DSSP file (Angstrom, degrees, kcal/mol; ACC not computed):
  #  RESIDUE AA STRUCTURE BP1 BP2  ACC     N-H-->O    O-->H-N    N-H-->O    O-->H-N    TCO  KAPPA ALPHA  PHI   PSI    X-CA   Y-CA   Z-CA
    1    1 A X              0   0    0      0, 0.0     2,-0.4     0, 0.0     0, 0.0   0.000 360.0 360.0 360.0 136.2    0.0    0.0    0.0
    2    2 A X        -     0   0    0      1,-0.0     2,-0.1     2,-0.0     5,-0.0  -0.753 360.0-122.2 -92.2 132.6    1.3    3.4   -0.9
    3    3 A X    >>  -     0   0    0     -2,-0.4     4,-1.5     1,-0.1     3,-0.5  -0.421  18.1-121.4 -73.9 151.5    1.1    6.1    1.8
    4    4 A X  H 3> S+     0   0    0      1,-0.2     4,-2.6     2,-0.2     5,-0.2   0.780 110.3  63.1 -65.5 -26.7   -0.9    9.2    1.0
    5    5 A X  H 3> S+     0   0    0      2,-0.2     4,-2.2     1,-0.2    -1,-0.2   0.913 102.8  49.3 -63.4 -41.6    2.2   11.4    1.6
    6    6 A X  H <> S+     0   0    0     -3,-0.5     4,-1.5     2,-0.2    -1,-0.2   0.905 111.5  49.1 -63.2 -41.9    4.0    9.7   -1.3
    7    7 A X  H  X S+     0   0    0     -4,-1.5     4,-0.8     1,-0.2    -2,-0.2   0.915 110.5  50.4 -63.6 -43.0    1.0   10.2   -3.5
    8    8 A X  H >< S+     0   0    0     -4,-2.6     3,-0.7     1,-0.2    -1,-0.2   0.885 108.5  52.3 -63.3 -38.4    0.8   13.9   -2.5
    9    9 A X  H 3< S+     0   0    0     -4,-2.2    -1,-0.2     1,-0.2    -2,-0.2   0.834 105.3  56.5 -65.7 -32.0    4.5   14.4   -3.3
   10   10 A X  H 3< S+     0   0    0     -4,-1.5     2,-0.2    -5,-0.2    -1,-0.2   0.700  86.2  99.7 -74.4 -18.8    4.0   12.9   -6.7
   11   11 A X  S << S-     0   0    0     -4,-0.8     2,-0.1    -3,-0.7    -3,-0.0  -0.499  74.4-126.7 -74.3 133.7    1.3   15.4   -7.7
   12   12 A X    >   -     0   0    0     -2,-0.2     3,-1.8     1,-0.1     4,-0.3  -0.352  25.9-108.3 -71.5 157.5    2.5   18.3   -9.8
   13   13 A X  T 3  S+     0   0    0      1,-0.3     3,-0.3     2,-0.1     4,-0.2   0.746 120.3  51.0 -59.7 -24.2    1.8   21.9   -8.6
   14   14 A X  T 3> S+     0   0    0      1,-0.2     4,-2.4     2,-0.1    -1,-0.3   0.225  75.6 111.3 -99.9  13.8   -0.9   22.2  -11.4
   15   15 A X  H <> S+     0   0    0     -3,-1.8     4,-2.3     1,-0.2    -1,-0.2   0.926  80.4  42.7 -54.5 -53.2   -2.7   19.0  -10.6
   16   16 A X  H  > S+     0   0    0     -4,-0.3     4,-2.4    -3,-0.3    -1,-0.2   0.854 111.3  56.6 -66.1 -35.0   -5.9   20.6   -9.3
   17   17 A X  H  > S+     0   0    0      2,-0.2     4,-2.4    -4,-0.2    -1,-0.2   0.940 111.0  42.9 -60.9 -47.7   -5.9   23.1  -12.1
   18   18 A X  H  X S+     0   0    0     -4,-2.4     4,-2.7     2,-0.2     5,-0.2   0.885 111.6  54.8 -67.8 -38.7   -5.8   20.4  -14.8
   19   19 A X  H  X S+     0   0    0     -4,-2.3     4,-2.1    -5,-0.3    -1,-0.2   0.935 111.5  44.2 -59.2 -46.9   -8.4   18.4  -12.9
   20   20 A X  H  X S+     0   0    0     -4,-2.4     4,-2.4     2,-0.2    -2,-0.2   0.905 112.3  53.1 -64.2 -42.4  -10.8   21.3  -12.9
   21   21 A X  H  X S+     0   0    0     -4,-2.4     4,-1.2     1,-0.2   119,-0.5   0.902 109.2  48.6 -62.0 -41.5  -10.1   22.1  -16.5
   22   22 A X  H  <>S+     0   0    0     -4,-2.7     5,-2.3     2,-0.2     3,-0.3   0.917 110.5  50.7 -64.2 -42.8  -10.9   18.5  -17.6
   23   23 A X  H ><5S+     0   0    0     -4,-2.1     3,-1.7     1,-0.2    -2,-0.2   0.898 108.1  52.5 -62.7 -39.7  -14.1   18.6  -15.6
   24   24 A X  H 3<5S+     0   0    0     -4,-2.4    -1,-0.2     1,-0.3    -2,-0.2   0.794 105.1  56.8 -63.8 -27.1  -15.1   21.9  -17.3
   25   25 A X  T 3<5S-     0   0    0     -4,-1.2    -1,-0.3    -3,-0.3    -2,-0.2   0.181 128.0-101.0 -90.4  16.0  -14.4   20.1  -20.6
   26   26 A X  T < 5S+     0   0    0     -3,-1.7     2,-0.4     1,-0.3    -3,-0.2   0.730  76.2 140.7  72.4  27.0  -17.0   17.4  -19.6
   27   27 A X      < -     0   0    0     -5,-2.3     2,-0.6    -6,-0.1    -1,-0.3  -0.794  45.1-141.9 -94.2 143.0  -14.5   14.7  -18.5
   28   28 A X  E     -A   50   0A   0     22,-3.1    22,-2.1    -2,-0.4     2,-0.4  -0.931  19.6-128.6-103.8 121.3  -15.4   12.6  -15.5
   29   29 A X  E     +A   49   0A   0     -2,-0.6    20,-0.3    20,-0.2     3,-0.1  -0.554  33.1 171.6 -71.0 122.0  -12.3   11.9  -13.4
   30   30 A X  E     +     0   0A   0     18,-2.4     2,-0.4    -2,-0.4    19,-0.2   0.696  64.7  25.3-104.5 -26.0  -12.2    8.2  -12.8
   31   31 A X  E     -A   48   0A   0     17,-1.6    17,-2.0     3,-0.1     3,-0.3  -0.997  58.5-157.0-143.1 136.0   -8.7    7.8  -11.1
   32   32 A X  S    S+     0   0    0      1,-0.8    15,-0.2    -2,-0.4     2,-0.1  -0.636  99.0   5.6-147.5  82.3   -6.6   10.3   -9.2
   33   33 A X  S    S-     0   0    0     12,-0.5    -1,-0.8    13,-0.3     2,-0.7   0.547  87.4-136.4 -92.9 174.4   -4.0    8.9   -9.7
   34   34 A X  E     -F   45   0B   0     11,-2.8    11,-2.6    -3,-0.3     2,-0.4  -0.855  24.3-146.6 -91.1 118.5   -4.2    5.9  -12.1
   35   35 A X  E     -F   44   0B   0     -2,-0.7     2,-0.4     9,-0.2     9,-0.2  -0.723  14.9-170.6 -92.8 133.7   -2.1    3.1  -10.7
   36   36 A X  E     -F   43   0B   0      7,-2.7     7,-2.8    -2,-0.4     2,-0.5  -0.986   4.9-175.3-125.9 130.4   -0.3    0.8  -13.0
   37   37 A X  E     +F   42   0B   0     -2,-0.4     2,-0.5     5,-0.2     5,-0.2  -0.984   7.1 172.4-127.3 121.1    1.5   -2.4  -12.0
   38   38 A X  E >  S-F   41   0B   0      3,-2.7     3,-2.5    -2,-0.5     2,-0.4  -0.956  70.7 -49.4-126.7 110.5    3.5   -4.5  -14.5
   39   39 A X  T 3  S-     0   0    0     -2,-0.5     0, 0.0     1,-0.3     0, 0.0  -0.501 122.9 -24.4  62.2-120.9    5.3   -7.3  -12.7
   40   40 A X  T 3  S+     0   0    0     -2,-0.4     2,-0.5    -3,-0.1    -1,-0.3   0.342 116.0 104.8-102.5   5.2    7.1   -5.6   -9.9
   41   41 A X  E <   -F   38   0B   0     -3,-2.5    -3,-2.7     2,-0.0     2,-0.4  -0.781  51.6-166.9 -94.6 127.2    7.1   -2.1  -11.5
   42   42 A X  E     +F   37   0B   0     -2,-0.5     2,-0.3    -5,-0.2    -5,-0.2  -0.930   8.3 177.0-116.4 132.0    4.6    0.4  -10.1
   43   43 A X  E     -F   36   0B   0     -7,-2.8    -7,-2.7    -2,-0.4     2,-0.5  -0.947  18.3-149.6-133.5 154.0    3.7    3.6  -11.8
   44   44 A X  E     -F   35   0B   0     -2,-0.3     2,-0.4    -9,-0.2    -9,-0.2  -0.966   4.7-162.5-126.5 114.4    1.3    6.5  -11.1
   45   45 A X  E     -F   34   0B   0    -11,-2.6   -11,-2.8    -2,-0.5   -12,-0.5  -0.821  29.6-123.3 -90.4 136.1   -0.2    8.5  -14.0
   46   46 A X  S    S-     0   0    0     -2,-0.4     2,-0.3   -13,-0.2   -13,-0.3   0.857  78.9  -3.2 -51.4 -49.7   -1.6   11.7  -12.5
   47   47 A X  E     - B   0  64A   0     17,-1.9    17,-2.9   -14,-0.2     2,-0.3  -0.973  50.8-161.6-143.8 155.2   -5.2   11.4  -13.7
   48   48 A X  E     +AB  31  63A   0    -17,-2.0   -18,-2.4    -2,-0.3   -17,-1.6  -0.987  21.1 173.1-132.7 146.2   -7.6    9.2  -15.7
   49   49 A X  E     -AB  29  62A   0     13,-2.5    13,-2.6    -2,-0.3     2,-0.3  -0.951  13.8-162.2-147.9 164.6  -10.9   10.4  -17.1
   50   50 A X  E     -AB  28  61A   0    -22,-2.1   -22,-3.1    -2,-0.3     2,-0.3  -0.976   2.9-171.2-145.3 157.2  -13.7    9.3  -19.3
   51   51 A X  E     - B   0  60A   0      9,-1.7     9,-2.6    -2,-0.3     2,-0.4  -0.989  28.0-112.2-151.0 149.8  -16.6   10.9  -21.1
   52   52 A X  E     - B   0  59A   0     -2,-0.3     2,-1.0     7,-0.2     7,-0.2  -0.642  17.0-150.1 -82.7 130.4  -19.6    9.6  -23.0
   53   53 A X  E >>> - B   0  58A   0      5,-3.4     5,-1.5    -2,-0.4     4,-1.3  -0.833  14.4-171.4 -99.8  95.0  -19.7   10.1  -26.7
   54   54 A X  T 345S+     0   0    0     -2,-1.0     3,-0.5     1,-0.3    -1,-0.2   0.877  79.6  54.3 -60.0 -43.5  -23.4   10.4  -27.2
   55   55 A X  T 345S+     0   0    0      1,-0.2    -1,-0.3    -3,-0.1    -2,-0.0   0.834 120.0  33.6 -62.1 -31.5  -23.3   10.4  -31.0
   56   56 A X  T <45S-     0   0    0     -3,-0.7    -1,-0.2     2,-0.2    -2,-0.2   0.491 100.1-131.8-101.3  -4.8  -21.3    7.1  -31.0
   57   57 A X  T  <5S+     0   0    0     -4,-1.3     2,-0.3    -3,-0.5    -3,-0.2   0.913  72.6 108.2  51.5  45.9  -22.9    5.6  -27.9
   58   58 A X  E   < -B   53   0A   0     -5,-1.5    -5,-3.4    -7,-0.0     2,-0.4  -0.810  67.3-114.3-139.2 175.3  -19.4    4.9  -26.7
   59   59 A X  E     -B   52   0A   0     -2,-0.3     2,-0.4    -7,-0.2    -7,-0.2  -0.921  14.0-146.7-120.2 148.9  -16.9    6.1  -24.1
   60   60 A X  E     -B   51   0A   0     -9,-2.6    -9,-1.7    -2,-0.4     2,-0.4  -0.936  15.8-161.6-111.3 134.6  -13.6    7.8  -24.5
   61   61 A X  E     +Bc  50  99A   0     37,-0.6    39,-1.9    -2,-0.4     2,-0.3  -0.957  11.3 175.4-121.7 134.7  -10.9    7.1  -22.0
   62   62 A X  E     -Bc  49 100A   0    -13,-2.6   -13,-2.5    -2,-0.4     2,-0.4  -0.955  19.7-155.3-133.5 155.3   -7.8    9.2  -21.3
   63   63 A X  E     -Bc  48 101A   0     37,-2.4    39,-2.6    -2,-0.3     2,-0.5  -0.973  19.2-156.5-122.1 143.5   -4.9    9.2  -18.9
   64   64 A X  E     -Bc  47 102A   0    -17,-2.9   -17,-1.9    -2,-0.4     2,-0.6  -0.977  12.0-162.9-131.1 123.6   -3.2   12.6  -18.2
   65   65 A X  E     - c   0 103A   0     37,-2.7    39,-2.9    -2,-0.5     2,-0.5  -0.927  22.9-144.1-101.9 123.4    0.3   13.2  -17.0
   66   66 A X  E     + c   0 104A   0     -2,-0.6     2,-0.4    37,-0.2    39,-0.2  -0.749  20.9 177.7 -96.9 128.2    0.6   16.8  -15.7
   67   67 A X  E     - c   0 105A   0     37,-2.7    39,-0.7    -2,-0.5    -2,-0.0  -0.997  15.6-172.7-130.6 130.9    3.8   18.8  -16.2
   68   68 A X        +     0   0    0     -2,-0.4    37,-0.1    37,-0.2    -2,-0.0  -0.215  22.2 167.2-113.5  41.4    4.2   22.4  -15.2
   69   69 A X        -     0   0    0      1,-0.1    37,-0.2     2,-0.1    40,-0.1  -0.233  33.0-123.5 -55.4 143.1    7.6   23.1  -16.8
   70   70 A X    >   -     0   0    0      1,-0.1     3,-1.8    39,-0.1    -1,-0.1  -0.338  25.0-102.2 -83.6 170.6    8.4   26.8  -16.8
   71   71 A X  T 3  S+     0   0    0      1,-0.3    -1,-0.1    -2,-0.1    -2,-0.1   0.688 123.9  57.9 -66.5 -15.7    9.3   28.8  -19.9
   72   72 A X  T 3  S+     0   0    0     40,-0.0    -1,-0.3     2,-0.0    -2,-0.0   0.128  79.7 143.7 -98.4  20.2   12.9   28.5  -18.8
   73   73 A X    <   -     0   0    0     -3,-1.8     2,-0.2     1,-0.1    -4,-0.0  -0.190  45.0-128.5 -58.4 150.7   12.8   24.7  -18.8
   74   74 A X     >  -     0   0    0      1,-0.1     4,-1.7     0, 0.0     3,-0.2  -0.621  17.2-115.7-100.3 161.7   15.9   23.0  -20.0
   75   75 A X  H  > S+     0   0    0      1,-0.2     4,-2.2    -2,-0.2     5,-0.1   0.827 116.7  62.0 -63.5 -30.2   16.2   20.3  -22.6
   76   76 A X  H  > S+     0   0    0      2,-0.2     4,-1.6     1,-0.2    -1,-0.2   0.914 103.1  48.6 -62.1 -42.6   17.3   18.0  -19.8
   77   77 A X  H  > S+     0   0    0     -3,-0.2     4,-2.1     1,-0.2    -1,-0.2   0.886 109.6  53.1 -63.2 -38.9   13.9   18.4  -18.1
   78   78 A X  H  X S+     0   0    0     -4,-1.7     4,-3.1     1,-0.2     5,-0.2   0.882 103.0  57.2 -64.9 -38.1   12.2   17.7  -21.4
   79   79 A X  H  X S+     0   0    0     -4,-2.2     4,-2.5     1,-0.2    -1,-0.2   0.925 108.7  46.9 -56.7 -44.3   14.2   14.4  -21.7
   80   80 A X  H  X S+     0   0    0     -4,-1.6     4,-2.3     2,-0.2    -2,-0.2   0.913 113.0  48.4 -65.2 -42.8   12.8   13.3  -18.4
   81   81 A X  H  X S+     0   0    0     -4,-2.1     4,-2.7     2,-0.2    -2,-0.2   0.925 112.8  48.3 -62.3 -45.6    9.3   14.3  -19.3
   82   82 A X  H  X S+     0   0    0     -4,-3.1     4,-2.7     2,-0.2     5,-0.2   0.921 111.7  48.9 -63.3 -44.9    9.5   12.5  -22.7
   83   83 A X  H  X S+     0   0    0     -4,-2.5     4,-2.3    -5,-0.2    -1,-0.2   0.916 112.7  47.9 -61.2 -43.3   10.9    9.3  -21.1
   84   84 A X  H  X S+     0   0    0     -4,-2.3     4,-2.6     2,-0.2     5,-0.2   0.927 112.0  50.0 -62.7 -45.5    8.2    9.3  -18.5
   85   85 A X  H  X S+     0   0    0     -4,-2.7     4,-2.5     1,-0.2    -2,-0.2   0.936 111.8  47.1 -59.3 -48.7    5.5    9.9  -21.2
   86   86 A X  H  X S+     0   0    0     -4,-2.7     4,-2.0     1,-0.2    -1,-0.2   0.888 113.1  48.8 -64.3 -39.4    6.8    7.1  -23.4
   87   87 A X  H  X S+     0   0    0     -4,-2.3     4,-2.5    -5,-0.2    -1,-0.2   0.913 112.4  48.1 -66.3 -42.1    7.1    4.6  -20.5
   88   88 A X  H  X S+     0   0    0     -4,-2.6     4,-2.7     2,-0.2    -2,-0.2   0.899 109.8  52.9 -64.4 -40.0    3.5    5.4  -19.3
   89   89 A X  H  X S+     0   0    0     -4,-2.5     4,-1.9    -5,-0.2    -1,-0.2   0.910 111.0  46.8 -62.9 -41.5    2.2    5.1  -22.8
   90   90 A X  H  X S+     0   0    0     -4,-2.0     4,-1.3     2,-0.2    -2,-0.2   0.932 112.6  49.4 -63.7 -46.2    3.7    1.6  -23.1
   91   91 A X  H  X S+     0   0    0     -4,-2.5     4,-2.6     1,-0.2     5,-0.3   0.891 110.6  50.4 -61.9 -40.5    2.4    0.6  -19.7
   92   92 A X  H  X S+     0   0    0     -4,-2.7     4,-2.5     1,-0.2     7,-0.2   0.880 103.6  58.9 -65.4 -37.7   -1.1    1.8  -20.6
   93   93 A X  H  < S+     0   0    0     -4,-1.9     4,-0.2    -5,-0.2    -1,-0.2   0.858 114.2  38.6 -58.7 -34.5   -1.0   -0.2  -23.8
   94   94 A X  H  < S+     0   0    0     -4,-1.3     3,-0.2    -3,-0.2    -2,-0.2   0.899 131.3  24.0 -81.5 -44.3   -0.4   -3.3  -21.7
   95   95 A X  H  < S+     0   0    0     -4,-2.6    -3,-0.2     1,-0.2    -2,-0.2   0.784 136.6  20.1 -98.5 -30.5   -2.7   -2.6  -18.7
   96   96 A X    ><  +     0   0    0     -4,-2.5     3,-2.1    -5,-0.3    -1,-0.2  -0.552  64.7 171.0-139.3  67.9   -5.4   -0.2  -20.0
   97   97 A X  T 3  S+     0   0    0      1,-0.3    -4,-0.1    -3,-0.2    -1,-0.1   0.661  74.2  62.2 -63.2 -16.9   -5.4   -0.4  -23.8
   98   98 A X  T 3  S+     0   0    0     -6,-0.1   -37,-0.6     2,-0.0     2,-0.3   0.665  87.2  94.4 -79.2 -15.0   -8.6    1.7  -24.2
   99   99 A X  E <   -c   61   0A   0     -3,-2.1     2,-0.5    -7,-0.2   -37,-0.2  -0.583  61.5-153.5 -85.6 136.8   -6.8    4.8  -22.6
  100  100 A X  E     -c   62   0A   0    -39,-1.9   -37,-2.4    -2,-0.3     2,-0.4  -0.921  20.4-132.7-103.2 132.7   -5.1    7.4  -24.7
  101  101 A X  E     -c   63   0A   0     -2,-0.5    28,-0.4   -39,-0.2     2,-0.3  -0.701  23.5-173.7 -90.8 134.5   -2.3    9.2  -22.8
  102  102 A X  E     -c   64   0A   0    -39,-2.6   -37,-2.7    -2,-0.4     2,-0.5  -0.922  20.5-139.9-120.9 149.6   -2.0   13.0  -22.9
  103  103 A X  E     -cd  65 130A   0     26,-2.6    28,-2.3    -2,-0.3     2,-0.5  -0.957  20.3-146.7-103.3 123.9    0.7   15.3  -21.5
  104  104 A X  E     +cd  66 131A   0    -39,-2.9   -37,-2.7    -2,-0.5     2,-0.4  -0.837  22.8 177.9 -96.8 125.0   -0.9   18.4  -19.9
  105  105 A X  E     -cd  67 132A   0     26,-2.8    28,-2.2    -2,-0.5   -37,-0.2  -0.978  32.4-109.1-130.6 135.5    1.2   21.5  -20.3
  106  106 A X  E  >  - d   0 133A   0    -39,-0.7     4,-2.6    -2,-0.4     5,-0.2  -0.331  30.6-120.5 -61.8 146.1    0.6   25.1  -19.2
  107  107 A X  H  > S+     0   0    0     26,-2.7     4,-2.7     1,-0.2     5,-0.2   0.890 111.4  53.6 -55.7 -44.5   -0.2   27.5  -22.1
  108  108 A X  H  > S+     0   0    0     25,-0.2     4,-0.6     1,-0.2    -1,-0.2   0.908 111.7  45.1 -60.0 -42.7    2.8   29.8  -21.3
  109  109 A X  H >4>S+     0   0    0      1,-0.2     5,-2.1     2,-0.2     3,-0.7   0.899 112.4  51.5 -68.0 -40.9    5.2   26.8  -21.4
  110  110 A X  H 3<5S+     0   0    0     -4,-2.6    -2,-0.2     1,-0.2    -1,-0.2   0.901 109.2  51.0 -62.2 -40.1    3.6   25.5  -24.6
  111  111 A X  H 3<5S+     0   0    0     -4,-2.7    -1,-0.2    -5,-0.2    -2,-0.2   0.611 126.2  22.4 -75.6 -11.0    3.9   28.8  -26.3
  112  112 A X  T X<5S+     0   0    0     -3,-0.7     3,-1.6    -4,-0.6     4,-0.3   0.637 131.8  23.8-115.4 -82.8    7.6   29.1  -25.4
  113  113 A X  G > 5S+     0   0    0     -4,-0.4     3,-1.5     1,-0.3     6,-0.2   0.874 121.1  54.6 -59.2 -41.7    9.6   26.0  -24.6
  114  114 A X  G 3 <S+     0   0    0     -5,-2.1    -1,-0.3     1,-0.3    -4,-0.1   0.498 100.6  62.0 -76.9  -1.5    7.3   23.6  -26.6
  115  115 A X  G <  S+     0   0    0     -3,-1.6    -1,-0.3    -6,-0.3    -2,-0.2   0.454  76.8 116.3 -97.2  -3.6    7.7   25.8  -29.7
  116  116 A X  S <> S-     0   0    0     -3,-1.5     4,-2.6    -4,-0.3     5,-0.2  -0.296  78.0-115.1 -63.2 152.0   11.5   25.2  -29.9
  117  117 A X  H  > S+     0   0    0      1,-0.2     4,-2.3     2,-0.2     5,-0.2   0.919 113.0  44.4 -57.7 -49.4   12.6   23.3  -33.0
  118  118 A X  H  > S+     0   0    0      1,-0.2     4,-2.5     2,-0.2    -1,-0.2   0.913 112.7  51.8 -65.7 -40.9   13.8   20.2  -31.2
  119  119 A X  H  > S+     0   0    0     -6,-0.2     4,-2.4     1,-0.2    -1,-0.2   0.920 110.9  48.4 -60.7 -44.0   10.8   20.0  -28.9
  120  120 A X  H  X S+     0   0    0     -4,-2.6     4,-2.1     2,-0.2    -1,-0.2   0.890 110.1  52.1 -63.6 -40.0    8.5   20.2  -31.9
  121  121 A X  H  X S+     0   0    0     -4,-2.3     4,-3.0    -5,-0.2    -2,-0.2   0.921 110.9  47.6 -61.0 -43.8   10.5   17.5  -33.7
  122  122 A X  H  X S+     0   0    0     -4,-2.5     4,-2.6     2,-0.2    -2,-0.2   0.900 109.1  53.5 -65.2 -41.6   10.2   15.2  -30.7
  123  123 A X  H  <>S+     0   0    0     -4,-2.4     5,-1.9     1,-0.2     4,-0.4   0.918 115.5  40.6 -59.8 -43.9    6.4   15.8  -30.4
  124  124 A X  H ><5S+     0   0    0     -4,-2.1     3,-0.9     3,-0.2    -2,-0.2   0.945 115.2  50.4 -69.0 -48.3    6.0   14.8  -34.0
  125  125 A X  H 3<5S+     0   0    0     -4,-3.0    -2,-0.2     1,-0.3    -3,-0.2   0.883 120.9  33.3 -58.8 -42.1    8.4   11.9  -34.0
  126  126 A X  T 3<5S-     0   0    0     -4,-2.6    -1,-0.3    -5,-0.2    -2,-0.2   0.306 104.5-124.2-101.2   8.0    6.9   10.3  -30.9
  127  127 A X  T < 5 -     0   0    0     -3,-0.9     2,-0.5    -4,-0.4    -3,-0.2   0.929  36.5-168.4  49.6  55.8    3.3   11.3  -31.5
  128  128 A X      < -     0   0    0     -5,-1.9     2,-0.4    -6,-0.2    -1,-0.2  -0.642  12.0-144.8 -79.0 123.0    2.9   13.1  -28.2
  129  129 A X        -     0   0    0     -2,-0.5   -26,-2.6   -28,-0.4     2,-0.4  -0.767  23.7-167.7 -88.0 132.3   -0.7   14.0  -27.4
  130  130 A X  E     -dE 103 144A   0     14,-3.5    14,-3.1    -2,-0.4     2,-0.5  -0.970  23.8-161.0-131.1 135.4   -0.9   17.3  -25.5
  131  131 A X  E     -dE 104 143A   0    -28,-2.3   -26,-2.8    -2,-0.4     2,-0.5  -0.967  17.9-154.9-102.8 127.7   -3.6   19.2  -23.6
  132  132 A X  E     -dE 105 142A   0     10,-2.9     9,-2.9    -2,-0.5    10,-1.4  -0.917  17.2-167.6-102.4 127.8   -2.6   22.9  -23.3
  133  133 A X  E     -dE 106 140A   0    -28,-2.2   -26,-2.7    -2,-0.5     2,-0.7  -0.893  24.6-128.5-123.2 149.2   -4.2   24.5  -20.2
  134  134 A X  E  >> - E   0 139A   0      5,-2.8     4,-1.6    -2,-0.3     5,-0.9  -0.840  18.1-156.5 -91.3 116.8   -4.7   28.0  -19.0
  135  135 A X  T  45S+     0   0    0     -2,-0.7    -1,-0.2     1,-0.2  -114,-0.0   0.886  89.2  41.9 -63.4 -41.9   -3.5   28.1  -15.4
  136  136 A X  T  45S+     0   0    0      1,-0.2    -1,-0.2    -3,-0.1    -2,-0.0   0.904 121.4  37.9 -77.3 -41.9   -5.6   31.1  -14.3
  137  137 A X  T  45S-     0   0    0      2,-0.1    -1,-0.2  -116,-0.0    -2,-0.2   0.622  98.7-136.0 -83.9 -13.0   -8.8   30.3  -16.1
  138  138 A X  T  <5 +     0   0    0     -4,-1.6     2,-0.3     1,-0.2  -114,-0.2   0.941  59.8 124.4  55.6  53.0   -8.5   26.5  -15.3
  139  139 A X  E   < -E  134   0A   0     -5,-0.9    -5,-2.8  -115,-0.1     2,-0.6  -0.959  69.2-110.9-137.4 155.1   -9.5   25.5  -18.8
  140  140 A X  E     -E  133   0A   0   -119,-0.5    -7,-0.3    -2,-0.3     3,-0.1  -0.784  31.5-176.9 -81.6 123.0   -8.1   23.4  -21.6
  141  141 A X  E     -     0   0A   0     -9,-2.9     2,-0.3    -2,-0.6    -8,-0.2   0.729  61.6  -2.9 -97.9 -24.7   -7.3   25.8  -24.4
  142  142 A X  E     -E  132   0A   0    -10,-1.4   -10,-2.9     2,-0.0     2,-0.4  -0.990  55.4-146.2-161.7 161.9   -6.2   23.4  -27.1
  143  143 A X  E     -E  131   0A   0     -2,-0.3     2,-0.5   -12,-0.2   -12,-0.2  -0.998   8.5-170.9-134.7 133.8   -5.5   19.8  -27.8
  144  144 A X  E      E  130   0A   0    -14,-3.1   -14,-3.5    -2,-0.4    -2,-0.0  -0.991 360.0 360.0-125.0 124.3   -2.9   18.2  -30.0
  145  145 A X              0   0    0     -2,-0.5    -1,-0.1   -16,-0.3   -16,-0.1   0.367 360.0 360.0-147.5 360.0   -3.0   14.5  -30.8
């Protein structure tokens, strides 16, 4: 059993902001966090959510890893984010194949650091799905997938 202090430490500073933004976008939070166990390896994806697609009479499932990198983020920090994202996506494919993984990024960071040439190349190369959120308004402003 994981103690709640460890879970709280794992939460990004923008966790509640993204949670509220997803709810405003008609997502129902189903896991906070989503726990993944493969063999002896344990991972925590920040959030999982679902919403009903009325026109298709189906459900859409997402997992969201929240990152609040600043506009002065370094490429080294991005390497860690990318590695975490790719590992979580692989783990979800095995344990929760219906879920699509998103990286949630603050709008300011997306408009600066995530517009750099190498960052854009990596997003395309690895097909990174991104929710861009407004920290102050607590809304999803755009989605890239």
